[in-house]
N, C-alpha and C positions, 0 to 999 in steps of 0.2 A: 411474606406478603398478608397486610392485611384485607380484610374483607370488608366489599364495598358495602357502602349502608345500605339500608333496609328500605321499603318502599314507604312504612311507615316511620323512619326516622325521616325519610325525604317531606312527605306530609306532614310532619313535626315543624321542621325547619322553616319550612314556607310560611306555616301559622304564623310561627315567631315574627318572618318577616311581614306579612299581614296584619299582626297586631300593631307592631310598630307602626306600618302604614299610618292604621286606621288612629291610632293616639296621637300623629302626627298633624293633622286635619289640614292636610297640605292645599293650598289656592290650588284651581287647575291651569294657572300662567306656571307654579313651581311644575307639577308634574308634566307638565308639556315639557318646562326645559329638561327635569332629568330623562325625558325620553330622547331628547334631540343629542343630549350625552349621555347617550346607553352605553360607547363603548368604556370612554372615562367612568360611567359608574361602577360599571360591572367588572373595573378594574381593580377598583377602591373595592369594593363587597370581598372580591378574591381576594385584594391581600387583609382585611379583617380576618377574614375566616383562614388564610394562614396562619395566622394568631395563635389560635386554636388548636392545630395541629401537633401542636408538641407533643402530644399523647405516642406519635411514630417514632420520634428521638428520645423520647421519658419517659420510660417506662411507670413513675408513679407521678407523671404532672394532672391525670386527673383528680390526684387524690388531694390536691392543691383546696386550701381554704381560703375566702377572705377573713381577715381579721384587723378591729380597730389598733391593736397593741401595736406598739412603734418604739422606738429609744426614746427616751426619758427626753427631755428640751434639756437643751445645751450638751448633748453626748458630740462626743467626738471620736471619729474613729483614731485608732496610732494606726502610725506609719507597720510597717511591716517589721523592720528591723528593731522596733521599739518593741511589739509585740514580743519578739521572737526575744530578748534581753530579757523581757518581765517571763516570759516560760521558762527560761535556764537560771534563774533566781533560784 
């Protein structure tokens, strides 16, 4: 079982939400709509957070880095049979 978050971590996560909320510059009517849809809104937030809980399953998940490197233009993946045949050559 993994340890629960610390009070400091909780504070930092709440600050992330607060900072983004400030950056959005929501109108009063939009804020009220979020409040009225609170349960749905919380469910959406929970689903987003769940996407980041891979570390519970994948021990090296937190070692991933964002990269701007990708496949070259026009690259196509080969079918498994093609790859196998190529490896057997």
